[in-house]
Structure formats: structure tokens, C-alpha cells
C-alpha positions in Angstrom: 89.6 148.4 -194.6 93.2 147.2 -194.2 96.2 148.8 -196.1 96.4 146.0 -198.7 92.7 146.1 -199.6 92.8 149.9 -199.7 95.8 149.9 -202.1 94.1 147.4 -204.4 90.9 149.4 -204.4 92.8 152.5 -205.2 94.6 150.8 -208.1 91.3 149.5 -209.5 89.7 152.9 -209.1 92.6 154.6 -210.9 92.2 152.1 -213.7 88.6 153.3 -214.2 86.8 150.3 -212.5 83.3 151.9 -211.7 82.6 149.5 -208.8 86.0 150.4 -207.3 85.5 154.1 -207.9 82.1 153.9 -206.2 83.4 151.9 -203.2 86.5 154.1 -202.7 84.5 157.3 -203.1 82.0 156.0 -200.5 84.8 155.0 -198.1 86.4 158.5 -198.4 83.2 160.2 -197.4 83.8 159.1 -193.9 87.1 160.7 -193.4 89.2 163.9 -193.9 89.1 163.3 -197.7 85.3 163.5 -198.0 85.4 166.0 -200.9 87.8 163.7 -202.8 85.3 161.0 -202.3 82.5 163.1 -203.6 84.5 164.0 -206.7 85.2 160.3 -207.4 81.6 159.4 -206.9 80.5 162.2 -209.3 82.9 160.8 -211.9 81.6 157.3 -211.4 78.0 158.6 -211.7 78.8 160.4 -214.9 80.2 157.2 -216.4 77.1 155.2 -215.5 77.4 153.7 -212.0 73.9 153.4 -210.5 75.3 153.0 -207.0 77.3 156.2 -207.4 74.2 158.0 -208.6 72.5 156.9 -205.4 75.3 158.3 -203.3 75.3 161.6 -205.1 71.5 161.8 -204.5 72.2 161.5 -200.8 75.0 164.1 -200.8 72.7 166.5 -202.7 69.8 165.9 -200.4 72.0 166.3 -197.3 74.0 169.2 -198.6 77.2 167.3 -197.9 80.2 168.2 -200.1 77.8 169.9 -202.5 75.1 172.6 -202.3 71.9 171.2 -200.9 69.3 170.6 -203.6 66.3 168.2 -203.4 65.6 168.5 -207.1 69.1 167.4 -207.8 68.8 164.6 -205.2 65.7 163.2 -206.9 67.2 163.6 -210.4 70.1 161.4 -209.4 67.9 158.9 -207.8 65.9 158.7 -211.1 69.2 158.2 -212.9 70.1 155.4 -210.6 66.7 153.8 -211.2 67.1 154.1 -214.9 70.5 152.4 -214.7 68.8 149.4 -213.0 69.2 150.1 -209.3 66.4 148.1 -207.5 67.1 150.2 -204.3 66.5 153.5 -206.2 63.4 152.1 -207.8 62.0 151.0 -204.5 62.7 154.3 -202.9 61.0 156.1 -205.8 58.0 153.8 -205.3 57.7 155.1 -201.8 57.4 158.7 -203.0 55.0 157.9 -205.8 51.2 157.6 -205.2 50.5 156.2 -208.7 50.0 152.4 -208.4 50.5 151.9 -212.1 53.8 153.6 -212.1 54.9 151.6 -209.0 54.0 148.4 -210.9 56.1 149.5 -213.9 59.1 150.1 -211.7 59.1 146.5 -210.7 58.6 145.2 -214.2 54.9 144.1 -214.1 54.1 146.5 -217.0 56.6 147.5 -219.7 57.4 151.2 -219.1 56.2 153.7 -221.6 58.6 156.1 -223.3 59.9 158.8 -220.9 58.7 156.7 -218.0 61.4 157.8 -215.6 61.3 161.5 -216.5 57.5 161.5 -216.1 57.8 159.7 -212.8 60.2 162.3 -211.5 57.7 165.0 -212.4 54.9 163.3 -210.6 56.7 163.4 -207.2 55.6 166.3 -205.0 58.9 167.1 -203.3 57.5 170.2 -201.6 54.7 168.1 -200.1 57.2 165.6 -198.7 59.2 168.3 -197.0 56.2 169.6 -195.1 55.5 168.2 -191.7 51.9 167.6 -190.4 50.8 169.9 -187.6 51.9 169.1 -184.0 49.8 169.1 -180.9 51.3 169.9 -177.5 51.0 167.2 -174.9 52.9 169.1 -172.2 54.4 172.6 -171.8 56.9 171.7 -169.1 58.6 169.6 -170.2 57.7 170.6 -173.8 56.3 167.5 -175.6 54.6 167.4 -178.9 52.9 164.6 -180.8 52.7 164.5 -184.6 50.3 162.1 -186.4 51.4 160.6 -189.7 54.8 162.1 -189.8 55.8 159.2 -192.1 53.7 156.8 -194.2 53.6 153.2 -193.3 55.6 152.3 -196.5 58.6 154.4 -195.3 58.4 152.9 -191.8 58.6 149.4 -193.3 61.6 150.5 -195.5 63.4 151.8 -192.4 62.8 148.6 -190.4 64.0 146.5 -193.3 67.2 148.5 -193.6 67.9 148.4 -189.9 67.0 144.8 -189.1 70.3 143.2 -190.3 72.4 145.9 -188.7 71.2 146.1 -185.1 73.4 145.4 -182.1 73.3 146.0 -178.4 72.3 149.6 -177.5 74.7 151.7 -175.5 74.6 154.9 -173.4 76.7 158.0 -173.2 79.5 157.5 -170.7 79.7 160.6 -168.4 83.3 159.6 -167.5 84.8 159.4 -171.0 82.2 161.0 -173.2 82.1 157.8 -175.2 79.6 155.0 -175.4 79.2 152.0 -173.2 76.8 149.2 -172.3 74.7 149.6 -169.2 72.2 147.4 -167.3 69.7 150.3 -167.5 69.4 149.7 -171.3 68.7 146.3 -172.8 67.3 147.1 -176.3 69.2 147.1 -179.6 70.0 149.8 -182.1 71.8 150.9 -185.2 72.7 154.2 -186.8 73.3 155.4 -190.4 76.3 157.6 -191.4 76.4 159.6 -194.7 77.7 156.5 -196.6 74.8 154.4 -195.4 72.0 156.9 -195.6 69.3 156.9 -198.3 66.8 159.5 -199.5 63.9 157.9 -197.5 66.0 158.5 -194.3 66.8 162.1 -195.4 63.2 162.9 -196.0 62.4 161.6 -192.5 65.0 163.9 -191.1 63.7 166.8 -193.2 60.2 166.3 -191.8 61.5 166.1 -188.3 63.4 169.4 -188.9 60.2 171.0 -190.1 58.4 169.8 -186.9 61.1 170.9 -184.5 62.0 174.1 -186.3 65.6 173.2 -186.1 67.9 172.5 -189.1 69.0 169.0 -190.2 72.6 170.2 -190.0 72.3 170.1 -186.2 71.2 166.5 -186.2 73.2 163.6 -184.9 73.3 160.3 -186.8 69.8 158.9 -187.1 69.2 155.7 -185.0 66.7 153.0 -185.4 65.8 151.2 -182.1 64.5 147.7 -181.6 62.9 146.3 -178.4 62.1 142.6 -178.0 59.6 141.6 -175.3 60.9 142.6 -171.9 63.7 144.9 -173.2 63.6 148.5 -171.9 65.5 151.7 -171.5 65.1 152.9 -167.8 64.3 156.5 -167.0 67.0 158.8 -168.3 67.8 162.2 -169.7 68.9 163.0 -173.3 70.6 166.3 -172.5 74.3 166.3 -171.8 75.0 167.4 -168.2 77.4 170.4 -168.4 78.6 169.6 -164.9 80.4 166.6 -166.2 83.7 167.6 -167.7 83.6 165.2 -170.7 80.0 166.3 -171.5 81.0 170.0 -171.2 83.8 169.4 -173.8 81.3 167.7 -176.1 78.8 170.6 -175.7 81.6 173.1 -176.5 82.4 171.1 -179.7 78.9 170.2 -181.0 76.4 172.0 -178.9 73.8 170.8 -176.4 71.5 167.9 -177.3 68.4 170.1 -177.1 65.6 167.9 -178.6 64.7 164.3 -179.3 62.2 163.0 -181.9 60.9 159.4 -181.9 59.0 158.0 -184.8 57.0 154.8 -184.2 57.7 152.4 -187.0 55.4 149.5 -186.4 52.4 148.1 -184.6 51.7 144.6 -183.4 53.2 144.9 -179.9 51.6 145.3 -176.5 52.6 147.9 -174.0 56.0 149.5 -174.9 55.0 153.1 -174.4 57.4 156.1 -174.1 56.9 157.3 -170.5 57.5 160.8 -169.1 57.1 160.0 -165.4 57.4 163.5 -164.1 54.9 164.8 -166.6 52.5 161.9 -166.0 52.5 161.0 -169.7 52.7 157.7 -171.5 52.7 157.9 -175.3 52.5 155.2 -177.9 52.0 156.2 -181.6 50.7 154.3 -184.6 53.2 153.5 -187.4 54.4 156.8 -188.7 53.3 158.9 -185.6 56.0 160.8 -183.7 56.6 162.4 -180.3 59.2 165.2 -180.1 60.3 166.7 -176.8 62.8 169.2 -175.7 65.6 168.3 -173.3 66.3 171.9 -172.3 64.3 174.8 -171.2 63.7 178.1 -173.1 67.1 179.4 -171.8 68.9 176.4 -173.1 69.5 174.8 -169.7 68.9 171.1 -168.9 65.3 170.5 -168.2 65.1 167.8 -165.5 61.4 167.4 -166.1 62.3 165.8 -169.4 63.1 162.5 -167.7 61.7 159.6 -169.9 61.9 155.9 -170.4 61.4 153.3 -173.1 59.0 150.8 -171.5 59.3 147.2 -172.5 56.8 145.6 -174.9 55.1 142.6 -173.2 54.7 140.9 -176.6 55.7 141.5 -180.1 58.7 143.7 -181.2 58.9 147.5 -181.1 60.7 149.6 -183.7 61.4 153.3 -183.4 63.4 155.9 -185.3 65.3 158.1 -182.8 66.7 161.5 -183.7 68.8 163.6 -181.4 69.1 167.3 -182.3 71.9 169.6 -181.2 71.9 173.4 -180.9 74.4 175.6 -179.0 72.0 178.5 -178.3 68.7 179.0 -176.4 65.5 177.9 -178.1 62.7 180.4 -179.1 59.7 178.4 -178.0 57.3 181.1 -179.5 58.1 179.7 -182.9 56.7 176.3 -181.8 53.4 177.5 -180.3 
């Protein structure tokens, strides 16, 4: 946002324009004035901005600039739906198993009195926060598979959100600590910051956290990956090599990248497995299935057995959610047995 546009937006927000308040508050979330942005979004939500209610729902679910509270997050999502947000209504539909209620959300049946409040009560938040059991595919490297980590409807939602945003995928540059293109990686990707995240994505992160026994606060931005036929990511490691000065600085600031979770979002493609060549494993999940693996050993040191690759689909397109998890201390694997 250039200086002129920013000044105009601030003037409109100060005059009480709800759209401007919401846009400016959302923009401020990404910088040093994040708390000011949250305050502005709260004010816009109280005055009836559906979009601001959706942003506050995300902040409450993530525990960003406000105490973490899933009940508060869902309450604000319901408020957004009541104010007419189609995005909020569609998200609520994904968390609701009652087909009649889903139809009402999209106007096929006139809603009964107290429809939104009753809908909120019908959503089993605790159930959504629990991850299915994992099964161990390998002890060294430590690889787990999880069936049905997300329902198909949530996978479809994530693909829809990611599709218009994807661009060429990049790798971590060991020389600079930044990102760069590389011939070893030809797929596409996008990520979602706090201003772009929604409650479906937060629930996915919460279920990954329950599986890995690591807190969402240690997660990097969530990525969605896309592979067209022939596109691949050659064998690589996800840990940061502390022997590289730029990576050592990154580890000191944010902790080591200790684990990775991949959720398979679609079917309809051939080949395209995730390969662990040193473990002799190729894994390909159904939509909603996941594979989680640790990039370090139990002492927190890089595990070079964790070498892995994204093999190319021979036909169709492959979509994955990819989540890197950081942690500065050694992992207690006993908790994962």
C-alpha cells in the first residue's frame, strides 16, 4: 500500500467508514501495530462489519492480539454469518453435519427463529480439535500416517482458497537465509498470513498440533502446494543445517524446523507420492489423510535419514497442505508412542 492510499484509508477509517476500518485494521495486523489493528477491527465488528467479525474470529482462534478462545472464535464467525458474510456461512457449513441447516445457510429454506444461535450450539468444537490416531510408518526417521485428519469438504475449501494465489515455489537459500527459485523444485505454492487465514485453516493447524504434540504457536505460515504433471521437488531436508551461518542465525531466532506435516487434499492424479528414499517408503494419502515426520532426532539434532522428495504426478494435479513446525528444544518421543 503506497503512502497516498494509506493516508486516504486512514482518513476514511477515522471518519467511521466500516470498510476502511476493516481494511486498515487488517493491514495493521501484519506490522508492528498489530494490536492497534486488532482494536480497530474490534470496533468495526461491534458496529456491524461482517468482514471484521471474521477477522476477530481468526484472532481469537489463533490467540493473536487477544486470549485464545475457540468459543469466542465461533461466536464471531456466527456473527459474521448473521450479518450476511457468505464466507462465514460456508465455513460454518463445513463444521455442521446437519444437511437441513446447511441448506438454510444458503437460502434454500427460510431459517427458523434463533437459527444462527442454534447452529452454533450444534457444532462440536471439542471434536474438531481432536486428531485421529496416528500409526507409525518408521521409527528412524520418525514418520507417522494419519487417516482422515481433515474431511473432504475442508480439503476442497483449502484448494479453492489457494488456487488463485499460487506462484512458483522456492527453497530456503543457505547463503542468505531467504528464499530463492531452484531447478530442484518445479511445483507451485502459496502461504497464508494472519490477515489471510480463516477458521478452516486454523482448525487444520489445531489438528496437526494435536497429532504432533507440538503447539500451533511454533508453526510457520501454512503452505498449500500444487503439482502439475511432471512437476516435482527433488530429495531434500526440511531441517535447517546449523553448520550454515545464515541458518544458525535463523535457528537462534525462531528455533529449529523440527517437524513437517503434509495433508493430501485431493485425488484424481497418478503417481505423485511423497518418498523417503533412505527409509524405503513411498506414501500417498487419500483426501484428508496426512503424513507427519520429524526432521530431527530425539536430541534435537538434524536427522539425515529424513531425506524426502515430492514425486511428480504423471497425470492430474496434486494438492497438499504443508506445515513446518519449529521448536528450540529436544523432542520427547515417548509422548508420541
